[in-house]
N, C-alpha and C positions, 0 to 999 in steps of 0.2 A: 129465376132460380136455376142454378147450374145443373147440368146432367149428372155430375158426380154426386151432388147433394141429393138429387131425386133418387139416384140409384141406392144411396146409403139408406134412405128412408124405406124404400121398397124391400131391401134385404133385411133390414131390422124388423119390420113388421112381418115379413115372410117367414122368419124363423120362429114365430110364436107357436105355430102348430107343432114343430119338432120338440120344443121345450115341453109342451103339454103332453105329448106322447111319452116322453121319457120321465114324466112325473116330477120334474124339478119344480120347486115352489118359488124360486127367484123369478119374478115375472118381468116380462119385457115392457118397456114404456118409452115414450118419446123423451129425449133429453130435456126438451123445453119444459116438461112437466116436473122436472127435478133440478131446475136451476143450472142446466147445462145447454150448450149450443150444438145442435146437429152439424151446422156448417163448420164450426171450429173443430169438432171431433173428426170431421172428414179429413182434416190435415193428417191424421194418423195414417189413413189409407195412402195419401200421397207420399209421405216420408218413407213408410215401410215398403211400399211398392217400388220406390227408388232403390232401397237396399237390395231388393230382389233383382231388379233389372241390372244393377251394377255388379251382381254376383257376390254380394256381401252376406246375404242371408238366403237360405233355400226357401224359407217360408216361416210364417208365424201365426199365432192366434192371440188376439188381444180381447180381453173382457173387462169392462168397467161397469160397476153397479153403484148407484147412489140412491139412498133412501130405500134400500131393498128392491130397487128396480134396475134391471139391466138396461143401460142407456147406450151401450156400445158393445157389440160382439161380432168381430170380423175375422175371417181367415184370409190370409194374404200369401201368395206365392205357391210353392209346391211342397208336398210332404215327401215326394220321391221325385227328384229331378230327372233321373235316368229314365224312369217310366212315364214322366210327365203327368204325374198324379197330382191334381190340385189339392191344396190344403183345405180341410173342412173344419168347421167349428167343433165337431165332435171327434176330431182326431185325438189319439191317445199318445201321451208323452211320458218319457222317463223323467220323473220329477226330482230324483236324486235327493238332495238335502232338504227339499220341501217336505220330505217325509218326517223330518225332525219335529216340526210343529205338531203333527198329528200324534206322534208317539209321546211327546211332552204332555199333551192333553190326556193321553191314557194314564200317565203317572198321576196326574192331578185327580182323575176319576178315582183311582185307588186310594188316594189320600182322603178324598171326600167320604169314601166308604169305611174309613178307619182301618184300612189294611196296611198302611205304611204312613210314615211322615217323611217329608222331603229333608228334614234335618237328620234322618237316620243315617248311620254309617252304611256304606254299600255292603260291607261284610255281613250285615244282618241277613242279607239275601243271597250273596255269593261269597261264601267264607274265604275263597282264595284271595280276596282283596283285603284281608285282615292286616297284612303287613306288605306294603309295596315298596318299591325302590325307585330312585330318581337318578338319572345320568346328569352329572354336574361337571362342567369344564374344569380341567385341572390346570395347574400352573405350567405344565409341560405342553399345553396346547391340545392334549387328548381329553379324555374324560375319566372320571371315577364314578362308581356307583355307590350311593349312600341310601340309608333307610329314610323313607318319607317322614316328614316332621309330624304328620298326623294322618289319620284315616281319611279316605275319600268319602264324602257324603253325597246323598242323592241331589241335594241342591247344587253342589259343585258340578255335577254332571249336567244338570239343566242349564246352568249358566256358562258352561265350558271353562270352568276354573279348576277342573280336577287335575290338570297338568298332563292330559293324555292327548297326543297328537295322532297323525296318521302314519306314524312309524318312520318319519324322516328327520328325527332329531339327532342328538349326539350319538345315540346308540342305534343308529339306523341299520348297521350291519346285523345286529342281533334280531331286529324286527324283520329284516329281509330273510335271514336264515329261518325264522319261524313262519315265513310266507304270510306275513301280516303287514302289508303296506298298501295305502290307498283305500278309498271308501267303498270299493266294489266287492260285493259278496255273492252275487248271483251264480257264480261258477262253482261255489263251494258245495261239496257233498257232505256237509257237516252241520248239525244244528247250531244255531247262533249261540246258544248257551255254552256249548263245548268250546267254540272258538274264543268266546270271552273269557272263559276260565283259563285257557292257555295264555291269553293276553296278560293276565294278572302277574305272570312270572317275569315279564319283560320290564326293563328300566323305562320309567316315564320321562316326559320332557320337562316337567316342572313340579315343584312341591304343591300339594293341594291348596287351593285358595290364594296362591301368590301371583298368578298370572293368567290372563285369558289365553287359552291354548285350544285351537279348533281341531277336532279329531273324532275319535271313536266314542265320545261320551254318550251320545244318544243311542248308538248300537248297544252299549251296556245297559242303558235304561230299557231298551226293548227286551233284553234278557231278564231284567228285574221283573218286568211285566209278566213274562212267562212263569217265573218262579212264584210270584205272589198270586197270580190268577189261576195257576194250574192249567193254563191253556197255551197252545202255540200262539205266537204274536199275531199271525194272520187271522186266526179265529177270534182272538180278543178284539182286535181292531174292527173286524167285520161286524161282530155282534154288538159292540158297545159304542161305536162311532159311525162307521161307514153305512151299514144298513139302516140304522135309525135316522140318519140324515138323508138317505136316498142317494148316497154316493155309489151308484151301482157299477160305475166304470173305473173304480179305483181298486187295483190289485197289486200284489207282489209279483205274480206271474200271470201272464195273459192267457185267457181261454182261447183256444184255437179259433173260435167263432168270431173273435174280435181282432184277429191278426192283421187283417187288411187295413185297419184303422191306426196301426202303430206307425208313427212318423219315423223316417230314416234319420240316422245320425250322420253328420258330416263334420269334417275338421277343416279349419282355415289354415291355408299355407300360401305365403306370397300373394295375399289378397285373392286367392282362389279357394273354392270349396271342393274338398275331396270326400268321396263316400268312404265312410269308415269300414274297416274289415268286417266280414260277417261273423267270424269265429274268434274265440280267445277272450282273455280278460284284458281290459284297458291297461295301458302303461300310464304311470303318473309322473315319470321323469324322463325327459328326452332332450337331446340337443336339436339344433335347428335342422340338421340333416335328417334325423329320424322323424322329426315332426312332419316333414314333407313327403313321407312315404304313405301317409294315410293309414298306417297300421298302429299308431299310438292309441287310437280309440277303436272300439268295436260296436256292433249293434247290440251286444250283450246277450245273456242267456235267459231272456225274459219270455221267450217262446219255447226254445229247445235247450233246456238245461235240467239240472237235478231237481229244482224246485224244493229245496230242503232248507236253505238258509234264508231267514227273514231279517233283513237289515233294517233296523229301526232308525238308522242314520241316513240311509240313502237308497232304499230298496223299492219304493212304490212307483207305480205308473198311474196316471190319472188324466182327466180331461179338464179343460178350462172351466166348464160348468160345475163339475164335481168339486173342484178346489175352491171355486167361488162360494159354493154352498158352505163348505167348512169355514171359510173366512167370514161369511155372513153370520154364521153361528157365533163366532168370536165377537164380531161387532155388536151382535144382539145380546151380549153379556151371557153367552152360554146356551141360548135357546134358538131353535130354528123350526118354523112351521109347527109350533106347539110342542116340540120335542126338546126337553132340556138335557143337555150333555154335561154341562158344568154350572156351578153357581156363579152369580155375578162376582162374588168376592174372589173366587179362584181366578177368573178372567182378569180381574184387576191386579192380582198379584203376578200373574204371568206376564202382563204387559207393562209392569213397572220396571224401572231400571234398578238392577241389583248391584251394579259395579260402582267402585270408587266411593263407597260409604264406609261406615264404621266396621261392617262385617268383611267386605272385600276391599280393605283399605289399599288405596293407591293402585288398584287393578283397573287398567284402562282398556277400552275397546280399541284394538290396534289399527283398524283399517279405515276409519273415517272420523272427522271432527264432529262434535255435537251429537254423538251416538253412544248409547250404552247397550246393555243387554239384559233381558228379562229371563223368563223361564221358557226358552225355546224360540224367542224372537229377538231381533235387534230392535232398539227403541230410540226414537229421536228425542234427545233431551234438550237440545238448544238449536232451534231452526236457523238462527242467525249464524251460529258457529258452523253449522253444517253447510250452509251456503247454497242450498238448492230449494226449489219450490216444494212445499210440504208443510207439515204442522208439527209442533211439539206434541208428543204422545203417540205419534204415528209408529206403527210396528210392522215388521216384515222380514223377509229373507229371500233366498233364491236357491238355485240348483246348479250342479256341475255342467249340465248341458245348456247353460246360459239362460235358464228360465228365471223369473223374478215375480214377486208379489208384494203388495203392501196394503195395509188397512189404515185409514185415516179417520179416527172417530170424530174429530172436529168437523170434518166435512161429510161424515156419514158415507164414506167412500171405500170401495173395495176394487182393487186392480189386480188382474192376473195376466201374465205375459209368458207364453210358451213358445220356445223354438228348440232345436236339437243340434247344436253346434258346439264342439269342444275339441281342441282349444280355440278361442276366438278373442280378438281384440277389436272392439267396436263400441261406438258411442250410443247404441240404440237404447240402452237402459236409461241413460240421462235424458235423451230426447223424448222418450215415451213419457217420462215424468212431466216434462214441460208441456207436452202436447195434451196430457190429461188435465193438468191444472189450468192451462190457459183457456180451456173450454168451460170452466165454471164461471157463470155470469150472474149469479144472484148475490 
């Protein structure tokens, strides 16, 4: 038995006490008890340690759970390269768009309580969206602004078919003038609902229901939650999802007592990693020269900022264990450790493909073959067409800082991958998928 294999087993069993201390109910178990190979899982350590040694990643945390048991949970590399601080499994990460799944669950909670319907027009809750406009390319090569063909509905927002991007469409100059571009909100000293109301006046990127357009949709849903619940988004999520699940390290803004656990953001440039700037808001468009300054990304205002704007689309910070608990709740059809968050039928609707049917006719998911989109998650519809290891019915997403996750109900599998690099071009996501699935031996 190799030294690396023995070390993996010792580390795996040694983390059991820390999981118990933090009250997490996803329990650790040997991979062999859950149809997976410890020796094959140790390939993850080898591959990702090489990424770190070669300067391609600062560090990462990988968690895999099968049958409700954590079979792999490892921290690799550094959370702060300059200070030579080793990554830990309880490090906190900016999860960006992985916030979307949690907020989408919040909307479904309100539907289950009879407080809204996802078929409702958005204007029922934010009247400023009663009549919206769309920027359409003109014959002269510029654009014209025309009235939207129909109202935006909540389901459009959940499926990213509302036609709302991140402000870089044809009318980008108008969005720029309104200081509304990119997914980052933490620097804003303005409540999210007020920002969203101003957004309603700007020309959208497509007519509702006609095209998959990724952007502010889930931020708008966060504002809807505030209107319907009468609570700030952070309070609603804490009371209805985070605290009931025991996700005690998931926050919009980090308590000072947890500051040392926040991983540092880096940017990739010429195959080197540069520490992102300490202050300011991230830039979302840059040329190659600007990219290499290290100033296109920042550490963000998650510790020292206004703490006013709660971005439902990209605002949360979390740990691998916390996020795995959320995903395990989804895999368990809405329940975790005896606490029900959603009904089984709501989970089924969220994780079904909603695109390219009679409702969203000819609307395709633009970034991958064999993939559609549900209510907050991408969904694998054809494993052969997608062409990667996985299963039909698998769902997941990722975040702007190069994080990723997926849930495979067919394999009873949850995977969480956290790192903090943006921008980056690396094949780690694809390799992690292969390394996880090749370790299934039952």
